[in-house]
C-alpha positions as CSV (number, residue, x, y, z in Angstrom):
1,M,147.0,167.9,168.3
2,I,149.7,167.4,165.7
3,A,153.1,167.2,167.3
4,A,155.5,166.2,164.4
5,F,155.8,165.7,160.6
6,L,157.4,162.5,159.2
7,F,158.4,162.6,155.6
8,D,159.2,159.8,153.1
9,L,162.1,160.8,150.8
10,D,161.7,159.5,147.3
11,G,158.5,160.9,145.8
12,V,157.8,163.3,148.7
13,I,160.9,165.4,149.1
14,I,162.3,164.7,145.7
15,D,160.7,163.3,142.5
16,S,163.5,160.8,142.1
17,M,161.6,157.7,140.9
18,P,162.0,158.3,137.1
19,M,165.8,158.6,137.6
20,H,165.8,155.6,139.9
21,T,164.1,153.7,137.0
22,V,166.8,154.9,134.5
23,A,169.6,153.9,136.9
24,W,168.1,150.4,137.6
25,R,167.6,149.8,133.9
26,E,171.1,150.8,133.0
27,Y,172.6,148.8,135.9
28,L,170.6,145.6,135.3
29,T,171.4,145.7,131.6
30,R,175.1,145.7,132.4
31,F,174.6,142.3,134.0
32,G,172.4,140.8,131.3
33,F,169.0,141.2,133.0
34,D,165.9,142.3,131.3
35,P,164.9,145.5,133.0
36,E,161.3,145.5,131.7
37,G,158.9,146.5,134.4
38,V,161.5,147.3,137.0
39,E,159.7,150.6,137.9
40,H,156.9,148.5,139.3
41,R,159.1,146.0,141.0
42,M,161.1,148.7,142.8
43,H,158.5,151.1,144.1
44,G,158.3,151.2,147.9
45,K,161.0,148.5,148.3
46,R,164.4,148.5,149.9
47,N,167.4,147.8,147.7
48,D,168.2,144.4,149.3
49,E,164.7,143.2,148.2
50,I,165.1,144.4,144.7
51,V,168.6,143.0,144.3
52,A,167.4,139.6,145.6
53,E,164.6,139.5,143.0
54,F,167.2,139.6,140.2
55,W,170.3,138.0,141.6
56,G,168.5,135.5,143.9
57,R,168.7,135.1,147.6
58,E,171.7,132.8,147.5
59,I,174.1,135.7,146.9
60,T,176.0,136.8,150.0
61,P,174.9,139.9,152.0
62,E,178.1,141.6,150.9
63,E,177.3,141.0,147.2
64,N,173.8,142.1,147.7
65,F,174.9,145.3,149.4
66,G,177.5,145.9,146.7
67,H,175.0,145.8,143.9
68,G,172.6,148.2,145.7
69,A,175.4,150.6,146.5
70,A,176.7,150.6,142.9
71,K,173.2,151.3,141.6
72,E,172.7,154.2,144.0
73,A,176.1,155.7,143.0
74,L,174.9,155.6,139.4
75,F,171.6,157.2,140.4
76,R,173.3,160.1,142.2
77,E,175.6,160.6,139.2
78,L,172.5,160.8,136.8
79,I,170.3,163.0,138.9
80,D,173.0,165.5,140.0
81,P,172.8,167.8,136.9
82,V,169.0,168.1,137.2
83,F,168.7,167.9,141.0
84,G,167.0,171.2,141.7
85,A,164.3,170.6,139.1
86,Q,163.4,167.3,140.8
87,L,162.6,168.7,144.3
88,V,158.9,168.4,144.9
89,P,157.4,171.9,144.5
90,G,157.0,173.9,147.7
91,V,158.8,171.4,149.9
92,A,161.6,173.8,151.0
93,E,159.1,176.6,151.8
94,F,156.8,174.2,153.7
95,L,159.7,173.0,155.9
96,R,160.7,176.6,156.5
97,N,157.2,177.9,157.2
98,Y,156.5,175.1,159.7
99,G,160.0,175.5,161.2
100,E,158.9,174.9,164.8
101,I,157.2,171.6,164.2
102,P,159.6,168.7,164.9
103,K,160.4,166.7,161.7
104,A,162.0,163.5,160.6
105,V,162.7,161.7,157.4
106,A,161.7,158.0,157.4
107,T,162.6,156.2,154.2
108,N,163.5,152.8,152.8
109,A,166.4,154.4,151.0
110,E,170.0,153.7,151.7
111,P,171.9,156.2,154.0
112,A,174.0,157.6,151.2
113,N,171.0,158.7,149.2
114,A,169.3,160.3,152.2
115,E,172.4,162.2,153.0
116,Y,172.9,163.2,149.4
117,V,169.3,164.5,148.9
118,L,169.1,166.4,152.2
119,S,172.6,167.9,151.8
120,K,172.4,168.8,148.1
121,G,168.9,170.3,148.7
122,E,170.1,172.3,151.7
123,L,167.3,170.7,153.7
124,K,169.2,168.8,156.4
125,H,168.9,171.4,159.1
126,Y,165.1,171.2,159.0
127,F,165.1,167.6,160.3
128,Q,165.9,166.5,163.9
129,A,166.1,162.8,162.8
130,V,166.7,160.8,159.7
131,V,165.8,157.1,159.6
132,D,166.8,155.1,156.6
133,G,166.0,151.5,155.6
134,M,169.3,150.2,157.0
135,Q,168.4,151.2,160.5
136,V,165.5,148.9,161.0
137,Q,164.9,145.2,160.6
138,N,161.7,145.5,158.5
139,P,161.3,148.0,155.6
140,K,157.9,149.5,154.7
141,P,155.1,148.4,154.6
142,Y,156.1,147.5,158.1
143,P,155.9,150.4,160.5
144,D,159.5,150.2,161.8
145,V,160.9,153.4,160.2
146,Y,158.0,155.5,161.3
147,L,158.0,154.1,164.8
148,R,161.7,154.8,165.1
149,A,161.4,158.3,163.7
150,A,158.6,159.2,166.2
151,N,160.6,157.7,169.0
152,L,163.7,159.7,168.1
153,L,161.5,162.9,168.1
154,G,160.0,161.9,171.5
155,V,156.5,162.0,170.0
156,D,153.7,159.5,170.1
157,P,153.1,158.2,166.6
158,S,149.4,159.0,166.9
159,R,150.3,162.7,167.0
160,C,152.4,162.5,163.8
161,I,151.5,163.4,160.3
162,V,153.2,161.2,157.7
163,F,153.7,162.4,154.1
164,E,153.8,159.5,151.6
165,D,153.5,158.8,147.9
166,S,153.1,155.0,147.7
167,P,150.7,152.4,149.0
168,T,153.6,150.7,150.8
169,G,154.4,153.9,152.6
170,V,150.8,154.6,153.5
171,A,150.5,151.1,155.0
172,A,153.6,151.7,157.0
173,G,152.4,155.0,158.4
174,R,149.0,153.7,159.3
175,A,150.5,150.6,160.9
176,A,152.6,152.9,163.1
177,G,149.4,154.6,164.2
178,A,150.0,157.9,162.4
179,R,147.8,159.9,160.2
180,V,148.8,160.0,156.6
181,I,148.7,162.7,153.8
182,G,149.2,161.4,150.3
183,V,151.4,163.2,147.8
184,S,150.3,162.4,144.2
185,T,153.8,162.4,142.7
186,H,153.2,158.9,141.3
187,A,149.6,158.0,142.2
188,A,146.5,160.1,141.7
189,A,144.8,158.4,144.7
190,L,146.0,156.4,147.7
191,D,143.7,154.4,150.0
192,G,143.8,155.2,153.7
193,V,145.0,158.8,153.5
194,E,143.3,161.8,155.1
195,L,144.1,164.1,152.2
196,M,145.7,163.9,148.8
197,I,147.9,166.8,147.6
198,P,149.8,167.4,144.4
199,N,152.7,169.0,146.2
200,F,153.5,171.3,149.1
201,E,152.2,174.4,147.3
202,S,148.7,173.0,147.9
203,A,146.3,175.6,149.4
204,E,144.2,172.6,150.5
205,L,147.0,171.4,152.6
206,Q,147.3,174.7,154.4
207,R,143.5,174.8,155.0
208,W,143.6,171.2,156.3
209,L,146.4,172.0,158.8
210,S,144.7,175.1,159.9
211,S,141.5,173.1,160.5
212,E,143.6,170.9,162.8
213,G,144.7,173.9,164.8
214,L,148.1,174.2,163.1
215,N,148.5,177.7,161.8
216,R,151.9,178.6,160.4
217,T,151.5,182.3,161.3
218,V,151.1,181.4,165.0
219,I,153.9,178.8,164.8
220,N,156.7,181.1,163.4
221,G,155.4,184.6,163.7
222,G,154.4,185.2,160.1
223,G,155.6,182.3,158.0
224,N,159.1,183.6,157.4
225,G,161.0,182.0,160.2
226,R,164.0,179.8,159.7
227,R,165.5,177.3,162.1
């Protein structure tokens, strides 16, 4: 029986990757780097890995963190005016409709970005735990973030449904022992998922959850409950 939902952040809750690409391109250009292909180099990775690819692993941890933090500040500045339009369709309604199911965010993102997205989107109250990339030793595709999220919820990972949009994230969810639903924000298909959905308005998602014995009407008395 499904006991919890675990959500990636970028590409699952918010379609932020295009703006992350713009921010990385602008930030790298400031330092004389060629940003060509950065969108492929950054997908599914933690900032310290991306910074090390450009600046090298010989820079200090403080310098590495500083570049990542500065880039994320630029990202938040760029996305803020269009934030509402970038939320993945139906995500807020889905969180509300399944209000009684424990939920966590498990992301490679930095803490400031997770806080920004959940607060700006007025979604924070739906989640009992938020695990970011700085809380674990190994980022996705390692299972650390999902194992920690399940542990914080007090749920066995095998009873969790992970929502992911990248091969790296799917690998992390499966390695944790969870079942994974793919969100096709950036990929039409993902290997190893139980179901692909375009977004959280998907009728197929509702049917799949009902087939697993998870009926939102039963959960919250009609689908209009709010935590």
